[in-house]
DODOBA-940707 format. One record per atom (N, C-alpha, C, CB): residue in one letter; x, y, z. Coordinates in steps of 0.02 Angstrom, whole numbers, plus 50000, padded with zeros to 5 digits. Glycine has a CB too. Example, Ala and Ser with C-alpha at 12.3 -4.5 7.8 and 13.67 -1.06 7.14 Angstrom:
BEGIN
a506604971650390/a506154977550390/a506604983550390/a505654977650452/s506424988850354/s506844994750357/s506455000250394/s507044997050286/
This chain:
BEGIN
m576185276054308/m576495270154273/m576815272054210/m575985264754258/s576425273954162/s576625276554100/s577105282054109/s576055278754060/e576925287154155/e577575292854151/e578205290754172/e577485299154196/q578215284954224/q578865281954236/q579215278754187/q578825277854282/r578865275354143/r579155270154086/r579255276654030/r578495262554055/t579045281654018/t579115286553973/t579775290854005/t578385290853964/t579865291754060/t580475294654084/t581005290654088/t580405297254143/d580895283654097/d581535278154083/d581735277754008/d581295269954105/n581185277953970/n581425278453895/n581835285053882/n580775278153842/r581655290453913/r582015296753896/r582725295453918/r581695303353931/i582765293553977/i583345292054006/i583815286953959/i583165289154074/l583585281853939/l583955277453909/l584125280453839/l583605270953908/k583725283853813/k583865286453734/k584415292653746/k583035289953689/l584275296153810/l584945301353827/l585555297553831/l584905305553901/q585505291753866/q586285288553892/q586425286153818/q586305281053963/s586015282753778/s586275280353700/s586635284753663/s585725278753653/t586255292253669/t586485297353628/t587175298853655/t586015303453627/m587265299153726/m587905300353750/m588515295653726/m587845300053821/l588315289353737/l588775284353715/l588965284253636/l588475277953736/k588445287153600/k588675287353529/k588985293653517/k588125286153479/y589005297753547/y589535304253543/y590115302953575/y589295310953577/l590165298553632/l590805297653667/l591205292053624/l590685295353749/l590835287653590/l591135283553542/l591465286453488/l590715279453518/r591125290753454/r591345294253401/r592055298253430/r590725299153374/k591975301253486/k592645304953503/k593285299953523/k592505310053567/e593055294053540/e593625289853557/e593925287953487/e593415283353602/f593535285753439/f593715283153380/f594095289253327/f593035279953352/r593885294853348/r594315300453312/r594975302053349/r593895307453307/q594985300253406/q595625300253454/q596065296553430/q595555298053522/i595795289753422/i596245283453392/i596435286253318/i595765275253387/k596015287953276/k596265290453210/k596795294653210/k595795293553177/r596645300453248/r597235305853252/r597895302353285/r596985312653301/n597895297453325/n598515295453359/n598805290353295/n598365291353443/a599385292653266/a599765289853219/a600025282353237/a600315294553209/f600215282453303/f600515275753330/f600095270553347/f600895276653386/l599485271853374/l599105267453396/l598745263353343/l598705270453437/p598595265653283/p598415260653225/p598915256153203/p598215264153165/r599585258553196/r600035254453173/r600255249253233/r600595258653144/l600185251453298/l600305245553341/l599845239853340/l600325247553405/i599175241753327/i598685234553329/i598915231153259/i597695236253328/l599115233653219/l599145229553161/l599905227353153/l598865233553096/v600425230453169/v601165228153165/v601245223553228/v601725234853167/f601065225653288/f601265221353342/f601085214553346/f601065223853395/p600555212453323/p600415205153316/p600765201853264/p599715203853306/f600935205253213/f601435201953160/f602105200253189/f601575206853099/m602355206053219/m602955205453247/m603035199953295/m603105211253275/v602615200253347/v602705195153397/v602675188453366/v602195195653451/l602165186653329/l601955179953307/l602575177753253/l601125180353270/l602865182753218/l603395179953163/l604155179253195/l603435185653095/v604205182053258/v604805182453296/v604895178353355/v604895188553315/f604405178253394/f604435175253445/f604435167553446/f603985177753476/p604035164653419/p603975156453406/p604605153453389/p603485154453345/w605105158853346/w605695156653327/w606315157453379/w605805159853267/a606125162353414/a606665162953468/a606545159153528/a606755169953489/a605885159653551/a605675156353619/a605495149553611/a605085159853652/s605965145553603/s605965137753586/s606385133853635/s606255136253511/y606195127853655/y606525123953684/y606925119053647/y606165121753720/e606855118853586/e607285114853547/e607835118153543/e607055113153484/i608325114853565/i609045117853573/i609425113553510/i609415116253662/k609745117553468/k610195114053409/k610845118453410/k609805114153326/n611325116053369/n611985118453365/n612355117953424/n611985124753347/l612245113253473/l612615112153518/l613445111153507/l612305107253543/n613825113953545/n614595112953536/n614825107453581/n615015119653553/i615225102353533/i615385096453566/i616035095753556/i615015090753547/s616455093553610/s617125091153610/s617275084253613/s617435093653658/i617595081353565/i617605073753560/i618335071753581/i617405070953480/v618345067453631/v619085063953645/v618995057253617/v619335063353731/d619385055953563/d619415049053527/d620005046253553/d619455049153445/n620015042253595/n620645037653621/n620735031953569/n620505033953702/d620265028853535/d620275023153500/d620515024553421/d619565020053508/k620265029953391/k620445031353326/k620345025353283/k621135033653324/s619715022753281/s619545016353232/s619035018353190/s619305009453268/s618735014353154/s618185014153110/s617585015753152/s618125007453075/y617425012253203/y616835012853249/y616735019453273/y616885008353306/s617395022453303/s617335028653340/s617205034753289/s618025029853383/h617555032453217/h617405038453168/h616655037853158/h617825038053094/e616405032153143/e615635031253127/e615225035453175/e615375023353134/l615435034353243/l614995037053292/l614995044553304/l615125033953352/t615615047053274/t615825054153276/t615445057853218/t616625054853268/q615375054353157/q614995055953103/q614245055753112/q615185051753053/k613995052153142/k613315050553166/k613145056653215/k613295042853203/i613515058353259/i613345063353305/i613395070453272/i613785062653365/v613775071853215/v613735077753194/v613235078653137/v614355079653177/s613095071953099/s612635072853048/s611855073353074/s612735067052999/s611805073153138/s611125073253181/s610795079253172/s611225072353258/g611285084553148/g610995092053156/g610915094753226/g610285092553125/y611105091653276/y610925094053352/y611645096853373/y610615087053411/f612245094753350/f612815096553382/f613355099053318/f613065089953430/r613815102653338/r614355105253300/r615015103453338/r614265112853290/l615295100353290/l616015098253321/l616455104453313/l616385091353282/t616615107053379/t616975112253390/t617705110153404/t616685116053441/n617905105453427/n618555103153454/n618635095453448/n618625105353529/v619225092953435/v619485085853440/v620035086453480/v619665082353374/a619875084453537/a620505085353589/a620865078853594/a620275087453667/d621455079553612/d622035073453626/d621815070753700/d622965076953630/s621615074653751/s621445070853818/s620935074753848/s622065069853870/y620585071553899/y620035073953936/y620215081053968/y619835068553991/n620795082153989/n620995088454021/n620875094353978/n621725088454040/s621145092753903/s621215097053855/s620425098953835/s621685093753798/a620005094453839/a619245094153825/a618865099153883/a618965085453829/i619195097453938/i618825102553998/i619015109953983/i619125100654083/k619695111053961/k619785118353937/k619355120853889/k620395119353910/s619205116753842/s618845120353792/s618015122153818/s618885115453723/i617785117953865/i617225120653909/i617315126753951/i617035115753952/e617855126953976/e618035132354018/e617995138153977/e618705131654051/k618255138553910/k618335144353870/k617745145853829/k618905143753829/q617155140353849/q616515141253810/q616525140753748/q616225146653819/e617045135653724/e616975134353656/e616645126653646/e617695135353621/a616445123753701/a616035117353691/a615465117153757/a616595110053690/d615035113753739/d614545113153784/d614425106453818/d614005115053755/i614775100853772/i614795094853803/i615365090053775/i614115092053797/i615535086053814/i616165082153795/i615935074153783/i616775082853860/l616275071753743/l616205064453722/l616755060753731/l616015063553655/q616995055853776/q617615052553774/q617475045253763/q618005053953837/i617885043553702/i617855035953684/i618565033553691/i617575034453606/p618535028653738/p618985024753767/p619425021153715/p618635020253810/a620065019953723/a620485015453693/a620125008353690/a621145015453730/n620235004853635/n620044998453622/n619304997953623/n620344994053668/f618925004053598/f618205003953589/f618004998653527/f617945011853573/e618144998753484/e617994994253426/e618194986753446/e618414996753359/k618784986353483/k619014979553498/k618534976253540/k619684979453531/n618394979153592/n617764976853646/n617104975753619/n617614982353703/l616934980053565/l616324978053535/l616274972153493/l616104983053498/v616854972453446/v616914965253405/v616894959153462/v617714964853358/n617194959653514/n617334952653554/n616664952753607/n618204952653601/a616204956753588/a615604955753629/a615804957853705/a615344947853624/q616254961953717/q616444962753782/q616094969753809/q617244962553786/g615734973453763/g615374978853778/g615804985053778/g615044977853839/g615554990953758/g615984997353750/g615575001853801/g616035000753666/k616045006753825/k615905011853872/k616155017553843/k616175010753938/v615655022653842/v615875030453827/v615735034953877/v615545033553768/m615965039453884/m615875045053946/m615585052453926/m616655046553980/i615135053553939/i614755060253928/i614775065553979/i614065058953918/s615185069753965/s615175076254015/s614865082353978/s615965078654041/a614405084354020/a613865090854007/a613985096654054/a613055088654019/n614195102454016/n614295108954065/n613545111754090/n614725115754020/a613425110454151/a612825111154168/a612705117854201/a612655106054207/v613035122554191/v612935128954217/v612215131854193/v613545133554195/n612105131254133/n611475131354103/n611205124454107/n611505133954032/g610695123654164/g610595116054177/g610035112954126/g610335114954259/m609615116454104/m609135115254046/m609485112353985/m608795121954025/k609965118053969/k610345116253903/k610845109453911/k610825123253879/g611105108753981/g611565103853979/g611095096753980/g612085104854042/g610525096754012/g610075090954021/g609845088453940/g609375093454072/i609755093353909/i609465092153831/i610035090553801/i609095098653789/a610625092553815/a611245089953767/a611235082953782/a612055093253782/m611345081553854/m611365074053879/m610875070053838/m611165073153961/t610225071553849/t609705068653807/t609825066453740/t609225072753802/y609965070753699/y610095071553628/y610655065153618/y610395079853609/l611325065853649/l611845063253637/l611745055553662/l612375067353667/s611375054953722/s611305047453728/s610805043753690/s611165045753793/g610385047253663/g609885044253611/g610295043153546/g609225049453596/i610685046953521/i611145045153475/i611625040053488/i611465050253459/v611935038453545/v612345033653550/v611955027053566/v612825035453597/a611355027053596/a610945021053590/a610795018853528/a610365021753621/d610605024153487/d610465021553414/d610875019353375/d610235025353378/y611645021053391/y612185018553356/y612335011253389/y612805023653361/n612045011253451/n612295004053482/n611804998853456/n612315003853569/m611215000353437/m610794995753398/m610954993953331/m610194997953395/a611224998953300/a611584997653231/a612144992453237/a611925004553203/i612644993253282/i613134988853292/i613014982453303/i613454990453333/l612374981653352/l612194975053360/l611934970553306/l611774975153403/k611584974553257/k611234971953203/k611834969453161/k610744977153167/k612474974153150/k612944971753121/k613254966053131/k613274975053120/l613344965053207/l613844959653236/l613464952853237/l614104961653314/i612854954453252/i612394947553269/i612014946053204/i611784948753336/p612174939453185/p611834937753118/p611074937153131/p612134930553087/v610624938653061/v609974939853073/v609704932853107/v609604942053004/s609894928053073/s609594920853104/s609644920953167/s609924914353082/a610334921553203/a610414920853263/a610104926053310/a611034920353270/s609964932053284/s609674937253333/s608914935453329/s609834945653310/q608704933253274/q607904931653284/q607784924153324/q607504931253201/s608184920053338/s608174913853371/s608354914953449/s608674908953336/t608974918853461/t609174918253526/t609064925053561/t609914915953529/i608874931153534/i608874936553561/i608074939553561/i609394940553526/s607844941253622/s607154942653616/s607234950953637/s606634937353670/t606874955253596/t606914961553600/t606174964853606/t607304963753544/i606204970853647/i605574974953647/i605474980853599/i605504977653712/q605134980153570/q604994985653506/q604574991453546/q604464981953431/i604824997853530/i604335002753560/i604165007453492/i604695007553632/d603505007053485/d603275011853441/d602965018853477/d602765008253398/q603315024153450/q603175029953489/q602635033753452/q603815034353500/q602205036653482/q601665040853451/q601485046053491/q601085037253435/y601615052853464/y601475058453501/y600825061153491/y601925063153488/r600425061853542/r599715063853524/r599655071253532/r599175060253569/f599305073453478/f599165081253471/f599655085553438/f599085084353536/n600325082953447/n600725087453399/n601385081653388/n600985096253439/p601195077453332/p601495072653310/p602335074753300/p601115070653249/n602425079253275/n603125082353245/n603415085753307/n603025088253179/l603165085053366/l603505087753434/l603725095453401/l604295082153466/n603335099053357/n603565106953337/n603275111153393/n603235109953258/y603795114653424/y603685118853481/y603345124753468/y604265120353510/r603275127853404/r602985132653371/r602175131253387/r603225132553292/v601965125053378/v601275123553382/v600995125353452/v601155116253366/f601485123453494/f601235124153575/f601395132453586/f601765118253640/m601795137153557/m601985144053576/m601415148153538/m602805146153553/v601355146953477/v600895152053440/v600275153353469/v600735149953373/p599835148053493/p599175150153523/p599305154153590/p598715143653538/a599805152153633/a599975155353693/a600135162653685/a600515152053722/l600525164053621/l600695170953613/l600085175653588/l601285171353564/m599575171953560/m599005176353544/m598765178553599/m598485173553507/v598745174653666/v598395178053719/v598775183353750/v598195173553768/m599455182953744/m599875188053776/m599765194653740/m600615186053775/i599595194753675/i599555200353622/i598835202753649/i599615197653533/l598355198753656/l597725201353676/l597665204253736/l597285196953674/s598105201253788/s598165205253854/s598305212653850/s598715202453894/l598805213553807/l599185219253802/l598735224953763/l599855217453764/i598365222653719/i597985226953679/i597375227453718/i597885224453606/c597005223053744/c596325224653774/c596475226053848/c595775218353765/g596865224853890/g596895225353952/g597385232453976/g597155218353974/f597875233053945/f598335238353969/f598285244453936/f598985236553965/l598175244053869/l598145251453817/l597495254053859/l597965250253710/p596905251853864/p596435256053907/p596625259553959/p595975252853932/a597005255554005/a597215259454065/a597655265054057/a597515255354109/v598125264054005/v598565270553988/v598205276253962/v599095269053936/s597665273753914/s597365279453884/s596965282953931/s596985277753828/i596605280053983/i596215283554032/i596785288454077/i595765277654081/v597315285054088/v597735289354134/v598005294754093/v598315285454170/f598165294354032/f598445299653988/f597955305453988/f598575297053914/e597215302953997/e596795309053988/e596755312454064/e596015306953955/k596985309554107/k597015311954185/k597595318054168/k597315304854252/e598205315054133/e598675320154145/e598615326454094/e599365317054142/l598115325654038/l597895330853997/l597505334254025/l597655329353944/g597145332554071/g596495336954102/g595895336854085/g596545342954100/t595775331554032/t595185331653987/t594685326154032/t595405328953900/m595015322454085/m594685319054127/m594185322254171/m595115316054160/e594555328654200/e594155332354251/e593485334554222/e594545338654277/q593505336054160/q592925339254108/q592415333554106/q593215341254023/m592555328154088/m592145323054091/m591875320854161/m592475317954060/n592335321654213/n592035321154280/n591535325354299/n592485321854326/v591505332154285/v591005335654302/v590335337854258/v591295340254320/s590395332054199/s589855331654153/s589335327554178/s590075329154090/p588885328654149/p588185322654176/p588185315854140/p587335325854154/v588815314554103/v588725307454079/v588815302954138/v589245305554021/p588555297154146/p588445292754192/p589125287254189/p587695289554179/k589415286254244/k590085282954248/k590065276754200/k590265280654326/v589615273354200/v589435266354166/v589535268954089/v588545262954187/t589175272854068/t589185275354004/t589935277553976/t588685281054004/f590225281354018/f590915284054001/f591475277253997/f591155290154066/i591435273054052/i591695267254047/i591565262653990/i591535264654097/l591065262053971/l590915258953910/l591245261953841/l590195259253905/a591135268753840/a591375272053783/a592125271653777/a591155279053785/k592455270953833/k593245269053843/k593375262253811/k593465268553924/l592935257953828/l593175250753824/l592915247653748/l592835246053894/i592385249453724/i592175247853669/i592655247453615/i591715251453658/p593025253453602/p593505253353536/p594095248053548/p593855261453522/f594295247053618/f594835241453623/f594615235353619/f595215241553680/w593985233653630/w593575227453626/w593555224853552/w592815228753653/i593415230553523/i593515230053438/i594205229253414/i593255236653400/m594575231953447/m595325230753417/m595385224153443/m595985236153442/g595275221553490/g595515213853518/g595275209153461/g595115211253599/f594735210153437/f594435206053389/f594845205953330/f593775208153374/i595145211753311/i595435212753258/i596205208853262/i595415220153248/v596395210153319/v597145206553342/v596995198853342/v597455209053428/i596525196853364/i596475189853376/i596335186453301/i595865188453432/n596045189953256/n595915187553195/n596585187553153/n595345191553164/i596995194053164/i597715193353135/i598015187853148/i598155197953154/g597975185753231/g598335181053248/g598195173853210/g598245180853317/f597555172253204/f597335167053165/f597655166953094/f596605167553161/f597615172553053/f597895173152994/f598505170652989/f597895178952975/v599005174853029/v599735172153025/v599865165153052/v600205176653064/a599575163153104/a599695155753130/a599465151853061/a599185153253208/w598945152353019/w598845148552968/w599255149352905/w598235149152956/a599495156352889/a599755157552831/a600625155652840/a599545165352812/v600875157152897/v601585155652915/v601755150252933/v601815158952957/y601355146852982/y601385140553021/y601045134952999/y601175141553083/g600605135252954/g599975131052933/g599645128152993/g600165125052883/l599495132153053/l599035130953099/l598335133053101/l599275132753144/v597945128053106/v597325129453115/v597015125453168/v597015128853057/p596415128053201/p596185124953267/p595945118053247/p595585129253306/a596125112353290/a595765106853288/a595025106353313/a596125102753320/g594895111253360/g594175112853374/g593745117753336/g594155115053434/h593375121253356/h592995126653319/h593185132553331/h592335126853331/f593135138453288/f593305144953293/f592855148453354/f593215148253222/y592235146253357/y591695149953398/y591845147753470/y590895147953376/t592155141653479/t592485140453549/t592935146553573/t592965133753547/i593405148453527/i593925153053545/i593615159453549/i594515153153497/y593115161253507/y592845167453501/y592465167953565/y592425168453437/f592045163253591/f591685162653646/f591955165553711/f591555156453652/f592625161653712/f593095163053776/f593395169753765/f593715157353785/a593615171553706/a593925177853701/a593545183153714/a594175178753644/i592775183253716/i592425188453729/i592485189253810/i591705187653700/i592415184453835/i592485183953913/i593215185053942/i592245176653936/y593675184253898/y594355185253914/y594465193553913/y594825180953858/i594195195653845/i594215203053842/i593885207453890/i593965204753784/f593375205953914/f592985209453975/f593375207454036/f592155206853984/t593715203154034/t594045202254102/t594765206754106/t594215193654114/v595195206454056/v595715209854065/v595585218254056/v596195206954019/s595085220354015/s594865226554019/s594605228554086/s594405227253971/g594365225554124/g594085227154189/g594665226754232/g593495222454211/l595285223654229/l595885222954265/l596175230654245/l596375215754239/g596215232354179/g596545239454144/g596155244354181/g596445240754051/l595425243454192/l595105250054219/l595335250154296/l594215250154209/i595375245454335/i595615245554404/i596335249854405/i595705237354431/i596745247654358/i597525249554367/i597395257954347/i598175244454303/s596885259854303/s596875267554285/s596495270854338/s596525269354211/n596095266954380/n595755270554433/n596185272154490/n595195266754457/f596645268254506/f597165269954560/f597845272754538/f597315263654599/a598035274154460/a598595276854448/a598445283554440/a598935274054396/n598925287554462/n598805296154452/n599195299554395/n599065300454521/s599695294654371/s600095297054323/s600235290754271/s600735300254358/l600505294354211/l600775288554155/l601275283754183/l601165292054090/q601685288054218/q602315282754241/q601985277554298/q603055287654282/q601685280154345/q601275274754391/q601055268454350/q600565278154424/a600565271454314/a600155266254266/a600605260154232/a599795270654201/m601195263554199/m601685259754171/m602055255654217/m602095263654138/f602235257154278/f602515251854331/f602055247054349/f602735254954395/i601445248854366/i600955244354391/i600825238854319/i600215249254420/i600755241054269/i600725236254219/i601355232154199/i600505239554164/f601765234354210/f602415230554199/f602445224854254/f603075235554205/f602255227354311/f602345221754377/f601685216154361/f602225226654473/f601135217554334/f600645212154312/f600785208254262/f600055214454295/m601025211154218/m601295207354154/m601795202754166/m601575211754104/l602295204554206/l602905200654232/l602605193754267/l603355205454290/v602125196354311/v601945189154351/v601455185654309/v601595190154431/f601095188854274/f600555184654236/f600895180454186/f599995189154198/i601425182854148/i601815178954097/i602145173554122/i602285182754064/m602555174454185/m602925169954222/m602595164154248/m603195173054270/l601985166354270/l601525160554300/l601005158354257/l601175162354363/s600985158354192/s600505157054150/s600525150154111/s600495162454108/g601175146754123/g601325141254095/g601565143454021/g600725136554099/l601655150053990/l601995150853933/l602625148453908/l602025155953930/y603075147653959/y603715144553951/y603865139753992/y604195148553955/t603595139654059/t603715133654106/t603115130754122/t604065135354170/p603085123254115/p602475120954133/p602255122054213/p602485113854115/i601635123854227/i601375125454284/i601515118854344/i600595127354267/d601395112954306/d601505107454357/d602265106154375/d601185100854329/s602705109354347/s603465108854370/s603545114054419/s604015109854311/m603135119054433/m603205124654492/m603135122554555/m602715130054488/p603335126354609/p603315122654675/p602625125354687/p603935124454735/n602345122054736/n601635123254766/n601465130354781/n601555119554832/w601835133954810/w601655140654814/w601415143954747/w602215144154842/a602035143854698/a601905146354631/a601235142154596/a602625145454584/k600985136554614/k600325134454585/k599825138154618/k600165127054593/w599895139854669/w599215144154718/w599245150154681/w599345146054814/v599815154054674/v599745160254646/v599505160554568/v600375163554655/s599755154754532/s599535154854470/s598805153554455/s599885150654439/a598335151154502/a597725150154518/a597415155954497/a597635148554584/f597585162054518/f597275168954524/f597485172254466/f597485173054589/n597825169454404/n598065172854354/n597605170654287/n598855171554349/p597085175154266/p596775174354209/p597165173454142/p596375179454205/l597715175154127/l598105174054074/l598205165554080/l598795178954079/k598335162754124/k598365155254126/k597805151454100/k598435153154193/y597125153654113/y596625149854097/y596505150054019/y596065151754136/f596535156653997/f596345157853926/f596935154853882/f596245166053911/m597655154853910/m598085150353868/m597995142053875/m598815152153887/e597725140353927/e597535133553921/e596945132653876/e597385130753985/v596475137153873/v595965137053814/v596215136353744/v595585143253813/m596575140953726/m597025141753675/m597375134553643/m597535146553704/r597645133253694/r598075128253683/r597585121453674/r598625127853745/a597115121353703/a596775113953704/a596315114953632/a596215112153786/v596125121253616/v595665121253563/v596085119153498/v595315128453557/y596665123153498/y597165121553436/y597345115753435/y597765125153433/l597595112953486/l597965104953479/l597465100053490/l598585103053539/k597095099953540/k596595094153556/k595965094553509/k596355094353636/g595715099753509/g595125100553485/g594465100753533/g595095095753441/s594675103853587/s594305103453650/s593535109153639/s594925106353721/d592915106653677/d592425110853662/d592355114953727/d591795107353638/i591795118553731/i591615122453779/i591525117753848/i590975126153755/m591045112553835/m590935108553895/m591625104553929/m590375103253873/q592095103653885/q592695100453915/q593065106153950/q593165096953859/l593055112653928/l593325118953968/l593045120854014/l593385124353940/w592505118254046/w592195121454108/w592525123954160/w591815117754136/k593095121154179/k593415123854225/k593745130454208/k593825119454245/q593995132254156/q594245137254139/q593735142454119/q594685135854095/l593105140254102/l592545144754101/l592385147154162/l591985141954075/a592295143654216/a592095145854267/a592645150854299/a591915140354305/a593255149554292/a593765154454314/a593675161454289/a594435152154293/l593625160854215/l593625166354191/l592985171054197/l593805165154133/l592535168454210/l591885171754220/l591845174454290/l591315166954208/g592185171754343/g592345174654407/g592735179454405/g592585170854450/f593355179854363/f593775183954359/f593375190354322/f594385180754326/m593055189054268/m592665195654226/m592205199554281/m592075192554156/l591825194854323/l591265197954369/l591695202454417/l590775191854415/a592255199154455/a592635202754497/a592855209254484/a593095199754507/f593305208754424/f593695214554394/f593265220554383/f594025212554327/n592765218254347/n592245223254317/n591875226854378/n591665219154266/v591645222954433/v591325226254474/v591755230354529/v590885221754499/v592345228554538/v592945232554573/v593035238754531/v593675228254576/a593065237954450/a593275243654421/a592685249854426/a593475241754349/v592045247154423/v591565252154417/v591555255154490/v590855249254391/l591605251054542/l591415254254618/l592065258854630/l591315247554689/s592675256954597/s593255261054616/s593285267154579/s593865257554608/y592975267454521/y592975273154480/y592575279754524/y592605271054407/r593035284554533/r592605290454567/r592505296154525/r592925293254629/k591785298154516/k591735302154473/k591305309054507/k591425298254415/s591625315654494/s591275321054527/s590675322954487/s591725326854537/s590195324954507/s589615328454478/s589465334154506/s589065324854479/
């Protein structure tokens, strides 16, 4: 029994020594690589500084063409209210509706507002006024948002006209109104960057910890150093750990850079605790690194690995809820997104940052990520073929 224990201790000591020297080799390779350290430091800054401003559903500077057939003080006030809102840019004042349509065809306008003749007269005489809004729906999302913005501005102007035309005493005694007080939970100012920045951290972490290890291993295959490792007495688990540990460390560096940029640039701090994010980040890093190992095991060249990585990243990002809410997707896309680890960690980041959720409230995401972690890493170890 004692001899067996002594043998086991020697094996563990030998494996730890092997791991130490392999890690030393990996860190020296990273240090010699002039591009990789810069990528780890520059890539998070570039993504978090550029993408939240570019990837936004908040649309401004919409081009509007106004057909003013009334040319009254009321129609002029409505035009000024629209332009001063900050969402619209007056690019054309047309004489007729047909002329305004031509401005849309020439891509000089995105939306048309037609104010009819006798607009002011009908309002003053309490006969009601009608305006026509026509949006260019080639880009359906842009057209729908423009319609919503413009309808809100016209409705607000309508309430201002009512208050002006109806005396205060009469309005209080004869007109019953419903007052709506809006309150936006978790994102009071509807700032889209608050929603995007935590999700972009997940995307960065996926690239650094999931797909860079795959590229690194395949690159060694092309250089021929992988064959030398395969015929060495190093166990495959030790070799895999030596490959992954540096990228795990890089992942924690990257996510801390993300925390710093979110705080320094956007003033974002999690409503919950950092330890919740770190706990899920550990599981997620193990998950995507296992997926990267699977890719490296089946790819024989760097070109193959890049194509596989591009495929998975495209599917993961499109079906993660980064840009489009998953609830708005068709049923088949919802089923596919259920097998997307990116989706679950993205939900965790947004929930902790915006709502302050804790681990117990995120048990569904925890169960899913643990399942992915076990599945990916078991398949990665079993599919790695080592010649001895």
